[in-house]
C-alpha positions in Angstrom: 4.5 -21.3 -2.6 2.3 -20.5 -5.1 3.0 -21.6 -8.6 3.3 -19.1 -11.4 2.4 -21.6 -13.7 -1.0 -22.5 -11.8 -3.7 -22.4 -14.5 -6.0 -19.7 -14.7 -9.6 -19.7 -14.3 -11.7 -19.9 -17.4 -15.3 -18.3 -17.6 -17.2 -19.5 -20.9 -20.5 -18.5 -21.8 -22.1 -21.3 -19.7 -20.2 -20.1 -16.6 -21.2 -16.7 -17.0 -24.9 -17.9 -16.9 -24.0 -19.8 -13.9 -22.5 -16.8 -12.7 -25.5 -14.6 -13.2 -27.6 -16.7 -11.2 -25.3 -16.6 -8.1 -25.1 -13.3 -8.2 -28.8 -12.5 -7.8 -28.3 -13.4 -4.5 -25.1 -11.2 -3.6 -25.7 -7.3 -2.3 -23.2 -5.2 -1.8 -24.2 -3.8 1.5 -22.4 -4.5 4.6 -25.3 -5.8 6.7 -26.3 -8.3 4.7 -23.1 -9.6 2.5 -21.9 -12.3 4.9 -25.2 -13.8 4.9 -25.8 -14.1 1.4 -22.0 -15.2 1.1 -23.1 -18.4 3.3 -26.2 -18.9 0.8 -23.6 -19.5 -1.8 -23.2 -22.8 -0.1 -26.7 -24.1 -1.1 -25.7 -23.9 -4.7 -24.3 -26.5 -7.1 -20.9 -27.4 -7.4 -21.1 -26.5 -11.2 -22.3 -22.8 -10.3 -19.9 -21.9 -7.4 -16.8 -23.3 -8.9 -16.1 -20.3 -11.0 -16.6 -18.1 -8.3 -14.5 -19.8 -5.8 -11.8 -19.8 -8.6 -12.0 -16.1 -8.8 -11.6 -15.7 -5.3 -9.2 -17.7 -5.2 -7.2 -15.8 -7.6 -7.9 -12.3 -6.2 -6.2 -14.0 -3.0 -3.1 -15.2 -4.8 -3.1 -11.2 -6.0 -3.2 -9.9 -2.6 -0.6 -12.5 -1.1 1.9 -10.9 -3.7 0.7 -7.4 -3.0 1.5 -8.3 0.8 4.8 -9.9 0.0 6.6 -7.0 -2.2 4.5 -3.5 -0.5 5.0 -4.3 3.0 8.9 -2.8 2.3 6.8 0.6 2.2 6.0 0.4 5.9 8.8 -1.9 7.6 11.5 -2.0 5.2 13.3 0.6 7.0 12.3 -0.2 10.7 14.0 -3.5 10.1 17.1 -2.3 8.6 17.8 0.3 11.3 17.1 -2.4 13.8 14.2 -0.6 15.4 12.3 -3.7 14.7 13.2 -7.4 14.0 11.9 -9.1 11.1 9.5 -11.3 13.2 8.4 -8.1 14.9 7.5 -6.3 11.7 5.6 -8.9 10.1 3.3 -9.2 12.9 3.1 -5.3 13.6 2.3 -4.4 9.7 0.2 -7.8 9.6 -2.0 -6.6 12.2 -2.2 -3.0 10.9 -2.4 -3.8 7.1 -5.4 -6.2 7.7 -7.2 -3.3 10.0 -6.8 -0.9 7.5 -7.9 -2.9 4.7 -11.0 -4.4 6.4 -12.3 -1.2 8.2 -11.5 1.7 5.6 -10.4 -0.4 2.2 -13.8 0.5 0.7 -13.4 4.1 0.4 -10.7 3.8 -2.0 -9.9 2.7 -5.4 -13.6 2.2 -6.3 -12.7 3.9 -9.5 -9.5 1.7 -10.2 -11.2 -0.3 -12.9 -12.9 2.3 -14.8 -10.3 5.2 -14.5 -7.8 4.0 -17.0 -9.8 2.6 -19.4 -13.2 3.9 -20.9 -15.9 1.6 -20.0 -18.3 2.6 -22.3 -16.3 0.7 -25.0 -17.2 -2.5 -23.4 -20.9 -1.9 -22.8 -22.0 -4.1 -25.8 -19.6 -6.9 -25.0 -19.3 -7.4 -20.9 -18.1 -10.4 -21.5 -15.2 -9.6 -22.6 -14.4 -6.8 -19.9 -15.1 -9.7 -17.7 -12.4 -11.8 -19.2 -10.2 -8.8 -19.3 -10.3 -8.3 -15.7 -9.4 -11.6 -14.9 -6.3 -11.4 -17.3 -5.8 -8.2 -15.1 -5.7 -10.2 -11.7 -3.7 -13.0 -13.3 -1.1 -10.9 -15.0 -0.5 -8.4 -11.7 -0.2 -11.4 -9.9 2.4 -12.9 -11.7 4.6 -9.6 -12.3 4.4 -8.8 -8.5 5.6 -12.3 -7.8 8.6 -12.2 -10.1 9.8 -8.9 -8.9 9.0 -10.3 -4.9 11.4 -13.5 -6.2 14.2 -10.9 -6.8 13.3 -8.6 -3.8 12.2 -5.5 -5.9 9.8 -3.1 -4.5 7.4 -2.0 -7.5 4.1 -0.8 -7.7 1.6 -2.6 -7.5 -0.9 0.4 -8.6 1.2 0.5 -11.5 1.0 -3.2 -12.4 -2.6 -3.0 -11.9 -3.1 0.1 -14.4 -0.7 -1.5 -17.0 -2.7 -4.8 -17.1 -5.8 -2.9 -17.5 -4.2 -0.8 -20.3 -3.0 -4.0 -21.9 -6.2 -6.0 -22.1 -8.5 -2.9 -23.3 -5.9 -1.8 -26.4 -6.2 -5.7 -27.6 -10.2 -5.9 -26.9 -11.3 -2.4 -27.6 -8.5 -0.5 -29.5 -5.9 2.3 -28.7 -9.0 5.0 -28.2 -10.1 2.9 -25.1 -7.4 3.5 -22.7 -7.0 7.0 -21.3 -3.3 7.4 -22.4 -3.4 10.9 -20.1 -3.6 9.2 -17.4 -0.7 6.5 -18.5 1.4 9.7 -19.0 0.9 11.1 -15.9 1.7 7.6 -13.9 5.0 7.5 -16.1 5.9 11.1 -14.9 5.8 10.1 -11.3 8.4 7.4 -12.0 10.7 10.4 -12.4 8.8 13.1 -10.0 8.1 11.2 -6.9 11.9 9.7 -6.2 13.5 13.1 -6.7 11.1 15.0 -4.1 11.0 12.4 -1.8 14.9 12.4 -1.9 14.8 15.8 -1.3 12.7 16.1 1.4 14.7 13.2 3.2 17.9 14.6 2.7 16.2 18.3 4.3 15.1 16.3 7.3 18.2 14.5 7.8 20.4 17.5 7.4 18.3 19.3 9.9 18.5 16.3 12.7 22.3 15.9 12.0 22.9 19.7 12.1 20.9 20.6 15.4 21.0 17.5 17.4 23.9 14.9 16.1 26.5 16.8 15.7 25.8 19.4 18.7 28.3 19.1 21.8 25.4 18.2 24.2 23.2 16.1 21.6 21.1 14.7 24.7 20.1 18.1 25.8 19.0 19.0 22.1 17.0 16.0 21.2 15.1 16.9 24.5 14.3 20.4 23.4 13.4 18.9 20.2 11.2 16.1 21.0 8.2 18.5 21.3 8.6 19.7 17.3 9.6 16.3 16.4 6.5 14.5 18.0 4.3 17.4 16.6 5.7 17.0 13.1 5.3 13.1 13.3 1.8 13.1 14.4 0.8 16.5 12.1 2.2 14.5 8.7 0.9 11.1 9.4 -2.4 12.4 11.1 -3.4 14.7 8.0 -3.4 10.7 6.3 -4.7 8.7 8.9 -6.9 10.6 11.7 -9.4 11.8 9.0 -9.8 8.2 8.4 -10.2 7.1 11.8 -12.7 9.9 13.0 -15.2 9.1 10.6 -17.0 6.2 12.8 -16.4 8.7 15.7 -18.1 11.5 14.2 -21.4 9.6 13.1 -21.7 8.1 16.7 -21.3 11.7 18.3 -24.2 13.1 15.6 -26.3 9.8 16.8 -25.6 11.3 20.0 -26.8 14.6 19.1 -23.3 16.1 19.3 -22.8 18.0 15.9 -19.2 18.8 15.5 -17.3 20.9 12.8 -15.6 17.8 10.4 -12.1 18.9 11.3 -12.2 19.4 15.1 -12.3 15.7 15.9 -9.1 15.0 13.8 -7.6 18.1 15.2 -8.6 17.0 18.8 -7.1 13.4 18.3 -3.8 15.1 17.1 -3.1 17.5 19.9 -3.6 14.6 22.6 -1.7 12.4 20.4 1.3 15.1 20.3 1.1 16.0 24.0 1.3 12.4 24.9 4.0 11.2 22.9 6.3 14.3 23.8 5.3 13.3 27.5 6.3 9.7 27.2 9.6 10.5 25.2 10.7 12.8 27.6 10.5 9.8 30.4 11.8 7.2 28.2 14.7 9.6 27.4 15.5 10.2 31.0 15.7 6.2 31.9 17.7 5.9 28.7 20.0 8.4 29.7 20.5 7.0 33.1 21.1 3.2 31.8 23.9 4.8 29.3 25.7 6.4 32.7 25.7 2.8 34.3 27.0 1.5 31.2 31.1 0.6 30.9 30.7 1.1 27.3 28.0 4.1 26.6 26.7 4.5 23.1 27.8 7.4 20.9 24.3 9.5 21.5 23.1 8.0 24.5 19.4 7.3 24.2 19.1 9.4 21.1 19.0 6.4 18.2 16.8 4.4 20.9 14.3 7.4 20.9 14.4 7.8 17.1 13.8 4.2 16.6 10.4 4.7 18.6 9.2 7.4 16.3 10.2 5.3 13.3 8.2 2.4 14.5 5.2 4.8 15.1 5.6 6.0 11.8 5.9 2.6 10.6 2.5 1.4 12.1 0.8 4.9 10.3 2.3 3.8 6.9 1.2 0.2 7.5 -2.7 1.2 8.5 -2.8 3.6 5.5 -1.1 1.2 3.1 -3.6 -1.4 4.0 -6.9 0.9 3.3 -5.8 2.3 0.4 -3.7 -0.3 -1.6 -6.1 -3.5 -0.9 -8.5 -1.7 -4.0 -5.6 -3.0 -6.2 -6.4 -6.8 -5.4 -10.2 -6.4 -5.1 -11.3 -4.0 -7.7 -10.9 -6.4 -10.6 -12.8 -8.9 -8.9 -15.4 -6.4 -7.5 -15.9 -5.1 -11.3 -16.5 -8.9 -12.3 -19.2 -9.2 -9.8 -21.1 -5.6 -10.9 -20.9 -7.1 -14.0 -22.4 -10.5 -13.0 -25.0 -8.8 -10.7 -26.4 -6.5 -13.1 -25.4 -7.7 -16.5 -23.7 -4.5 -17.6 -20.3 -2.9 -17.4 -19.9 -0.4 -14.7 -19.4 3.3 -15.7 -18.8 4.8 -12.3 -17.6 3.9 -8.7 -17.8 0.0 -7.7 -19.6 -1.1 -4.6 -16.9 -3.1 -2.3 -18.8 -5.6 -0.3 -17.3 -6.7 3.3 -16.2 -10.2 2.6 -14.1 -9.1 -0.5 -12.3 -6.6 2.1 -11.7 -9.6 4.3 -10.7 -11.3 1.4 -8.1 -8.8 0.3 -6.8 -8.3 3.9 -6.1 -12.2 4.7 -4.2 -12.1 1.5 -2.3 -9.3 2.0 -1.1 -10.7 5.5 -0.1 -14.1 4.3 1.8 -12.9 1.5 3.4 -10.7 4.1 4.4 -13.7 6.3 5.5 -15.9 3.5 7.8 -14.2 1.1 7.9 -10.4 2.7 11.4 -11.0 3.6 13.1 -10.5 0.3 11.9 -7.0 -0.4 12.2 -5.6 3.5 15.9 -6.8 3.3 16.4 -4.9 -0.3 14.9 -1.5 1.4 16.0 -1.8 4.4 19.8 -3.1 4.1 20.9 -3.1 0.6 20.5 0.4 -0.6 22.5 1.9 2.1 22.5 0.4 5.9 20.2 2.7 8.3 20.2 3.6 11.5 16.6 4.6 13.3 17.2 8.5 12.9 17.8 7.5 9.1 15.3 5.4 8.6 12.6 8.0 10.7 13.7 11.1 7.9 13.3 8.7 5.2 9.6 7.2 6.4 8.6 10.7 7.0 9.6 12.1 3.4 7.7 9.2 2.1 4.5 10.4 4.0 5.0 14.1 3.1 5.7 13.2 -0.5 2.6 11.0 -0.8 0.5 13.9 1.3 1.5 16.7 -1.1 1.1 14.6 -4.2 -2.5 13.6 -3.1 -3.4 17.2 -2.3 -2.1 18.0 -6.0 -4.0 15.0 -7.4 -1.0 13.4 -8.9 -1.1 9.4 -8.3 2.0 8.2 -6.7 3.8 5.0 -5.3 4.7 4.5 -1.8 7.5 2.5 -3.3 9.1 4.9 -5.4 8.7 7.5 -2.3 10.2 5.4 0.4 13.3 4.1 -2.1 14.0 7.6 -3.0 13.9 9.0 0.5 16.5 6.3 1.4 18.7 6.8 -1.4 18.4 10.6 -0.6 20.1 10.4 2.4 22.7 8.1 1.3 23.7 11.4 -1.0 23.5 13.3 2.2 26.3 11.4 3.6 28.8 11.4 0.7 27.1 9.3 -1.8 29.7 6.5 -1.4 27.4 4.5 0.9 24.8 4.0 -1.8 24.6 0.7 -3.7 24.4 1.8 -7.1 24.1 -1.9 -8.4 20.6 -2.3 -6.3 19.3 1.2 -7.0 19.4 0.6 -10.8 18.2 -2.9 -10.5 14.8 -1.0 -8.6 14.6 1.8 -11.4 14.6 -1.3 -14.1 12.0 -2.8 -12.4 10.3 0.6 -12.2 10.3 1.4 -15.9 9.2 -2.1 -17.1 6.6 -2.5 -14.8 3.8 -1.0 -17.0 4.7 -2.5 -20.3 5.3 -5.8 -18.8 2.1 -6.2 -17.2 0.5 -4.6 -20.1 1.8 -7.0 -22.7 1.3 -10.1 -20.0 -2.5 -9.2 -19.8 -2.6 -8.5 -23.5 -1.3 -12.0 -24.1 -3.4 -13.7 -21.3 -6.3 -12.1 -22.6 -6.2 -13.4 -26.2 -5.5 -17.1 -25.0 -8.7 -16.5 -22.5 -11.1 -15.1 -25.0 -9.8 -17.7 -27.9 -10.7 -20.6 -25.1 
């Protein structure tokens, strides 16, 4: 286990000069980044050590992000027994890494410059670099503390709070975009409420029109096309546009120019029809199996079918999470390398080289495998006891909430949305099944994430700047 007391990498003026020499050999395009990475091995040990320490620090943050945020995709699947813990870790690891490496570059490029006004650091780039090192250390520490106690928190909020903390000390309160902080604070309240309401609506419909019917097997058969279309539609809007980009480029090179939305719509239509057909066949097999079983289930084949829908939704969430949240780990490091390369603070988007995406994706998978169990068990079992139909509704509500928020331009946390969805289902069941002690602990962790990360970052910045 990585120690919380491990020494932070310290970069003094001489270290920055050495790093400037290294950075001249780095490029940000995908074609040459790997080659340049190996060129670094020919440099002196004194020059390469600061870069290695920074990469190790970013890897540490990625480990903690993977350990905590994995509950966003797999917590309810494990809690409902749709997947075992080992299966969840393997599936999430593959999809999180794939999403991070293939599509992580397109998101979070502005993370390091969206919370603070970077113009205030134009004349003091060294201070900006030290601040970003403080951000990495404080965000990693806070995520590790939360993971240790099994509390699902937002990695984005931790990074935002850390950036605000060092900026307030380094350049004054006016350097921070407090409007952004205010909007993020508002989402603490709005996100779980909206997700809870949507999850309660979904579960009420499934319970009313399928589970509580005299012939639930006949009902689920009629509802499978609608559930398949809704599942593919909600997650497809989030994932398919990402997947269709390379296909669109390939078709364009072949001389086939299609409207932007045609490929995602085509993929979604084929996926919905295929999922419906496969689900019908599996449902029939499960029904025949339950008939021959001397102790048939209460809902023969229904919860097994819901479990399959839930696993598919979990895969979508894991892939989308990897492509989006890897930026929380590598954006501060990318900002540091940009300063080293150009000698100035970035004022706009930061380019993300491929080797950084590989670093972040590897760290997420490593943290998930080592420490992921704690938060998975909190979300999946310690709020309410879940069955697949309930877990499916919670994940569908989470995806719907994130989708609506993205269309409105609101920064939301999938951790907040998922917990809100699980609680919403518990309230539909009467509220007695909700473990309030767990919910209170999670809510407290949400409230103190930004100020705690900010305080840690401010203290670390003062120490590193003094050294």
